[in-house]
C-alpha positions as CSV (number, residue, x, y, z in Angstrom):
1,M,0.2,0.0,-0.4
2,P,1.7,3.3,-1.1
3,Y,2.0,6.1,1.5
4,V,3.0,9.3,0.1
5,V,3.6,12.9,1.8
6,V,4.6,15.2,-0.4
7,R,5.8,18.9,-0.2
8,T,4.9,21.9,-2.0
9,S,5.4,25.0,-2.8
10,D,1.9,25.5,-4.8
11,P,-0.5,23.9,-2.7
12,P,-3.5,25.9,-4.9
13,R,-1.5,24.3,-8.4
14,F,-1.4,21.0,-6.3
15,A,-5.3,20.6,-5.7
16,R,-5.9,21.6,-8.9
17,D,-3.3,18.9,-10.0
18,L,-4.3,16.5,-7.7
19,R,-6.6,13.8,-10.0
20,T,-4.1,13.7,-12.4
21,F,-1.3,12.6,-9.8
22,L,-3.8,10.0,-7.9
23,R,-4.5,7.9,-11.2
24,K,-0.9,7.6,-11.8
25,L,-0.4,6.6,-7.6
26,D,-3.4,4.3,-8.4
27,P,-4.4,3.8,-12.0
28,K,-7.2,1.3,-12.3
29,R,-7.7,-1.0,-15.2
30,N,-11.6,-0.4,-17.0
31,T,-13.4,-3.5,-15.7
32,G,-17.0,-1.5,-15.6
33,D,-16.8,-2.2,-11.4
34,D,-15.4,0.8,-9.8
35,R,-14.9,-2.0,-7.1
36,T,-12.1,-4.0,-9.3
37,G,-9.3,-3.0,-11.4
38,W,-7.4,-0.9,-9.0
39,A,-3.2,-1.7,-8.5
40,Y,-3.1,-1.3,-4.8
41,E,-5.7,-2.6,-2.3
42,G,-5.4,0.9,-0.9
43,F,-3.3,3.9,-0.4
44,Y,-2.4,7.4,1.7
45,L,-1.5,10.5,0.1
46,Q,-0.8,13.6,2.4
47,A,0.5,17.2,1.0
48,L,2.2,19.8,3.0
49,D,3.0,23.5,2.4
50,N,6.4,24.2,2.1
51,T,6.7,27.0,3.8
52,G,6.1,25.4,8.2
53,G,5.2,21.5,6.4
54,Q,1.6,22.0,7.7
55,P,-0.8,19.4,6.1
56,F,-3.2,21.1,3.5
57,L,-4.6,18.0,1.9
58,I,-5.5,14.0,3.3
59,V,-6.6,12.1,0.5
60,F,-6.9,7.6,1.0
61,N,-8.6,5.4,-0.2
62,N,-9.2,1.0,0.7
63,W,-10.4,-1.9,-0.5
64,R,-10.6,-5.2,0.3
65,G,-13.5,-8.0,-0.9
66,N,-17.4,-6.4,-1.2
67,H,-16.5,-3.6,1.4
68,V,-15.4,-0.1,0.3
69,G,-14.1,2.9,1.7
70,G,-11.7,5.8,1.6
71,G,-12.0,9.8,1.4
72,Q,-10.7,13.2,1.1
73,V,-9.6,15.7,3.7
74,G,-9.3,19.7,3.3
75,I,-7.4,21.3,5.5
C-alpha cells in the first residue's frame, strides 16, 4: 500500500492537479466495476505546504472484499 507524503510551494496548483496525480499513484484497469481493477488495495497521500510543513490535503482509499472505503480531507 503506497504511503506518500509530498511538500509543495504551491498548494492551490497541487490541489488542481490532484486528479492527475492520483490516477498515476493508483491506476485502474477498465473492468466496468469501481470495486475492481485498482493497482493497490489502498493508499494514503498527505500534502504539506513548504513554508511551515502544515498538511493542507489528505486523501486515502482502501478496498478489501466487497467493502469499500476512502475519503478526502481538506485542511
